[in-house]
C-alpha positions in Angstrom: -18.0 -21.7 2.2 -17.6 -21.7 5.9 -15.7 -18.7 7.3 -12.9 -19.8 9.5 -11.1 -17.7 12.1 -7.6 -17.9 10.7 -4.7 -16.2 12.4 -3.7 -13.8 9.7 0.0 -13.1 9.0 -1.1 -11.6 5.7 -0.5 -8.1 4.4 -4.2 -7.6 3.5 -6.7 -8.3 4.7 -4.8 -8.1 8.0 -5.5 -9.3 11.5 -8.1 -6.7 12.6 -8.0 -4.9 15.9 -10.9 -5.5 18.3 -12.2 -1.9 17.9 -12.5 -2.4 14.1 -14.5 -5.6 14.6 -16.8 -3.7 17.0 -17.4 -1.0 14.4 -18.1 -3.7 11.8 -20.8 -5.1 14.1 -23.1 -2.1 13.7 -25.8 -1.5 11.2 -24.4 0.5 8.2 -26.2 3.9 8.3 -27.5 6.1 5.5 -24.8 8.4 4.4 -26.2 11.5 2.7 -26.3 13.3 6.0 -24.4 16.2 7.7 -23.1 13.7 10.3 -21.5 11.5 7.7 -20.1 14.5 5.9 -18.5 15.6 9.1 -16.9 12.1 9.6 -15.5 12.1 6.0 -14.0 15.6 6.4 -12.4 14.3 9.6 -11.0 11.3 7.7 -9.6 13.7 5.1 -7.8 15.8 7.7 -6.4 12.8 9.7 -5.2 11.0 6.6 -3.4 14.1 5.3 -1.8 14.5 8.7 -0.6 10.9 8.9 0.9 11.1 5.4 2.6 14.4 6.4 1.2 15.9 3.2 0.6 19.5 2.3 -2.4 20.7 4.4 -4.0 22.0 1.3 -3.9 18.6 -0.5 -7.1 17.1 -2.0 -8.3 13.7 -0.8 -10.1 11.2 -3.0 -12.1 8.3 -1.5 -12.7 5.5 -4.0 -14.8 2.4 -3.4 -12.3 0.3 -5.3 -9.3 -1.9 -4.7 -5.8 -0.6 -4.7 -5.5 -1.5 -8.4 -8.5 0.6 -9.2 -6.9 3.6 -7.4 -3.7 3.0 -9.3 -5.5 3.2 -12.6 -7.7 6.1 -11.6 -4.6 8.1 -10.5 -2.8 7.5 -13.7 -5.7 8.5 -16.0 -6.5 11.6 -13.9 -3.0 12.8 -13.5 -1.6 12.1 -17.0 -2.5 11.8 -20.6 -0.9 11.2 -24.0 1.0 14.4 -23.7 3.0 13.1 -20.8 6.0 10.7 -20.7 6.2 8.6 -17.6 9.0 6.6 -15.9 7.8 3.5 -14.1 9.9 1.5 -11.6 9.0 -2.1 -12.2 10.5 -4.6 -9.7 7.5 -7.0 -9.5 3.9 -7.7 -10.2 2.6 -4.4 -8.9 5.2 -2.3 -10.8 4.1 -4.3 -13.8 0.5 -3.2 -13.1 1.5 0.4 -13.6 3.0 -0.6 -16.9 -0.2 -2.3 -18.1 -2.3 0.6 -17.1 -0.2 3.0 -19.2 -0.2 0.5 -22.1 -4.0 0.2 -22.0 -4.6 4.0 -21.9 -1.9 4.8 -24.4 0.2 6.9 -22.1 3.8 7.1 -23.3 6.2 5.6 -20.8 9.7 4.2 -20.1 10.3 1.3 -17.6 13.2 0.7 -15.2 13.0 -3.1 -14.9 14.7 -4.6 -11.9 16.0 -8.2 -12.0 15.2 -10.6 -9.2 16.7 -9.2 -6.0 18.2 -6.2 -7.8 18.3 -3.1 -5.6 17.0 0.2 -7.0 19.8 2.8 -7.0 20.3 6.3 -8.3 22.3 5.0 -11.3 19.1 3.5 -12.7 17.7 7.0 -13.3 20.8 8.6 -14.9 19.9 7.7 -18.5 16.5 9.4 -18.1 17.8 12.8 -17.1 16.7 15.5 -19.6 14.6 12.8 -21.4 11.3 14.6 -21.3 9.9 12.6 -18.4 6.9 14.3 -16.8 6.1 11.8 -14.1 7.4 8.9 -12.1 5.3 6.0 -10.9 6.5 3.7 -8.1 5.2 1.1 -5.7 7.4 2.3 -2.8 7.2 -1.1 -1.2 7.0 -3.6 -4.1 4.6 -6.0 -2.3 5.6 -9.0 -4.5 9.2 -8.9 -3.3 9.0 -6.8 -0.1 11.8 -4.4 -1.4 11.5 -0.9 0.0 12.7 1.6 -2.5 14.6 4.7 -1.4 12.2 7.6 -1.8 15.0 10.1 -1.6 16.4 8.8 -4.9 13.0 9.2 -6.6 12.5 12.7 -5.1 16.0 13.8 -6.3 15.3 12.6 -9.9 11.9 14.3 -10.0 13.3 17.5 -8.6 16.1 17.6 -11.2 13.7 17.0 -14.0 10.6 18.8 -12.9 8.6 15.6 -12.9 5.6 14.7 -10.8 6.0 11.9 -8.3 3.2 9.3 -7.8 3.7 6.8 -5.0 1.7 3.7 -4.4 2.2 3.4 -0.7 -0.5 0.7 -0.3 1.8 -1.8 1.5 4.1 0.8 3.1 1.8 3.3 4.7 1.8 3.0 8.5 4.6 0.4 8.2 7.5 2.4 7.0 8.4 6.1 7.6 6.6 8.2 5.0 6.7 12.0 4.5 4.8 13.2 1.5 5.7 16.8 2.2 9.4 16.3 2.7 9.8 14.3 -0.6 7.3 16.4 -2.6 5.0 13.5 -3.4 2.3 14.6 -5.8 0.0 11.7 -5.4 -0.1 9.1 -2.6 -2.2 5.9 -3.0 -3.4 4.0 0.0 -5.9 1.1 0.6 -8.0 0.2 3.6 -7.0 -3.4 4.1 -3.2 -3.2 4.6 -1.5 -0.9 7.1 -4.8 0.5 8.2 -6.0 -3.1 9.0 -9.6 -2.4 7.9 -11.9 -4.4 5.6 -11.1 -4.2 1.9 -13.2 -1.9 -0.2 -11.8 1.6 0.1 -8.8 3.2 -1.5 -7.5 6.8 -1.1 -5.5 9.2 -3.2 -4.0 12.3 -1.7 -3.1 15.0 -4.3 -0.7 17.8 -3.8 -1.8 21.3 -4.7 0.3 21.3 -7.9 -1.0 17.9 -8.9 -4.6 19.1 -8.2 -4.1 21.9 -10.7 -3.0 19.3 -13.3 -5.9 17.0 -12.6 -8.4 19.9 -13.0 -7.0 20.4 -16.5 -6.9 16.8 -17.6 -9.8 15.3 -19.6 -10.8 11.9 -18.3 -12.8 9.4 -20.3 -14.5 7.9 -17.2 -17.6 8.5 -15.3 -16.8 6.6 -12.1 -13.1 7.6 -11.8 -13.2 11.3 -12.7 -11.3 13.0 -9.8 -12.8 16.4 -10.6 -16.1 15.0 -9.4 -14.6 13.6 -6.2 -12.7 16.9 -5.4 -16.0 18.8 -5.8 -18.0 16.5 -3.6 -15.4 16.2 -0.9 -15.8 19.9 -0.3 -19.1 19.0 1.4 -17.7 15.7 2.9 -19.3 13.4 0.4 -18.4 11.2 -2.6 -20.2 11.3 -6.0 -21.1 7.6 -5.8 -22.0 5.3 -2.9 -18.9 4.6 -0.9 -18.2 1.5 1.3 -20.0 3.3 4.1 -19.1 0.8 6.8 -15.4 1.0 6.0 -15.5 4.8 6.2 -16.6 4.3 9.9 -13.8 1.8 10.4 -11.4 4.3 9.0 -12.4 7.1 11.3 -12.1 4.8 14.3 -8.7 3.6 13.3 -7.3 7.1 12.4 -8.5 8.5 15.7 -6.9 5.6 17.7 -3.6 6.0 15.9 -3.6 9.7 16.7 -4.5 9.1 20.3 -1.9 6.3 20.7 1.2 8.3 19.7 0.6 9.0 16.0 2.0 7.5 12.9 5.6 7.3 14.2 4.5 5.1 17.1 2.5 2.8 14.7 5.5 2.4 12.4 7.7 1.6 15.5 5.3 -1.2 16.5 5.4 -2.7 13.0 9.2 -2.4 12.8 9.7 -4.1 16.1 7.5 -7.0 15.1 9.4 -7.4 11.9 12.7 -7.3 13.7 11.5 -9.8 16.3 10.4 -12.3 13.7 13.4 -11.9 11.5 15.9 -12.3 14.3 14.3 -15.6 15.3 14.3 -17.3 11.9 18.1 -17.0 11.7 19.7 -20.4 11.5 16.6 -22.1 10.1 16.6 -23.5 6.5 15.1 -20.3 5.2 16.6 -16.9 4.4 15.7 -13.3 3.5 16.9 -11.5 0.4 19.6 -8.9 0.8 17.8 -5.8 -0.6 16.3 -3.2 1.7 13.1 -4.6 3.2 9.9 -2.9 4.2 8.7 -3.4 7.7 5.4 -4.6 6.3 6.4 -8.1 5.3 9.2 -10.6 5.5 9.7 -12.4 2.2 10.9 -15.7 3.3 12.8 -17.8 0.8 13.2 -21.6 0.9 16.1 -23.6 -0.5 13.7 -26.1 -2.1 10.4 -25.8 -4.0 8.2 -26.3 -0.9 6.6 -22.8 -0.5 3.1 -23.9 -1.5 3.4 -27.1 0.5 4.2 -25.0 3.6 1.4 -22.5 2.8 -1.1 -25.4 2.6 0.3 -27.0 5.8 -0.4 -23.8 7.8 -3.8 -23.1 6.2 -5.2 -26.6 6.3 -3.7 -28.0 9.5 -3.0 -25.0 11.7 -5.6 -22.3 10.7 -2.7 -19.9 10.0 -2.6 -17.8 6.9 0.5 -16.3 5.3 0.8 -14.7 1.9 1.8 -17.0 -1.0 3.7 -15.6 -3.9 2.9 -15.9 -7.6 5.2 -15.9 -10.6 8.7 -17.2 -10.6 9.2 -16.8 -6.9 6.0 -18.8 -6.1 7.7 -22.2 -5.5 10.3 -20.9 -3.1 8.9 -17.9 -1.3 6.1 -16.9 1.1 5.5 -13.6 2.8 4.9 -13.0 6.5 3.1 -9.8 7.4 3.9 -7.6 10.4 0.8 -5.5 10.4 -2.4 -5.9 12.4 -3.3 -7.1 15.8 -0.3 -9.4 16.3 2.0 -9.8 19.2 5.4 -11.5 19.7 3.6 -14.6 21.1 1.8 -14.9 17.7 5.2 -15.0 16.0 6.5 -17.5 18.5 3.6 -19.7 17.4 4.4 -19.3 13.7 8.1 -19.9 14.4 7.2 -23.1 16.2 5.2 -24.2 13.2 8.2 -23.5 10.9 10.3 -25.7 13.2 7.7 -28.4 13.2 7.4 -28.4 9.4 11.2 -28.8 9.1 11.4 -31.1 12.0 14.0 -29.0 13.7 
């Protein structure tokens, strides 16, 4: 397969920044060294700062996809003595459900219908129901709906439950404050808001969740967080990490900090989203009415032409957008607003939409 230089309007992998591509051009070094340990400890501190988490949080670095980190987090934080509540509004919420089913962890599910908004009333029936933890994809990547974290926090606070947030598609795209909302575990991956190569995922554990993890027996060699916590004290991982991506991560985190911090990065993504969304108004496409993440615009078509449009951009214009699976697949595509993209790039995409529809 020949690698083509597509223009990526995809949520992950995203259009990389020049500095990341420069880091990727170097030989991957040996990593069991004091220098690499120092880099990893710096990554830990910077990530905890950007997530606005408790400074005493633990930081897990996994060489795995986001789904691997989701499964690892569930099996390390909970067991058969827990009862979890899962918000399921799409394929990634469903992934949490499957993980709990596979590992025999008792759970309840809030299933949202297509385009249904998550509201506080969804949680009312689960008050005083013995729920010990809540699992949520704060931006359900399948639909682009951004859930209200205040609702989740309020429920967990009332019921003494742990809050686990998959922020994989939302981190660095939407405001996120793990400390303010008492998030006990935050899951992030390298290839989305961070705009790095795929290969790494990260889990930040609050001090109280760390205590629970240290008491939980895990039937896994590779995904046992206790081993990762111990090794990170010396700036290492128990198994070989995606070393090159660790260097990409440090470069990106330092640039974000130097260029105004997390709030400035979120502002950039939000402005790109607003620019694009304002310019598709009046076209034969529309956006759903629920609260949207800044990360993606889930465009809907009035006819079953989504895959035709996706193929037109990919095959004829070297432009890549995210297709959608499942029941929305025929009438929806997703346009990302992360990465090294400017308004002129969205002007190009908008021109292609107009050309496709002969507007």
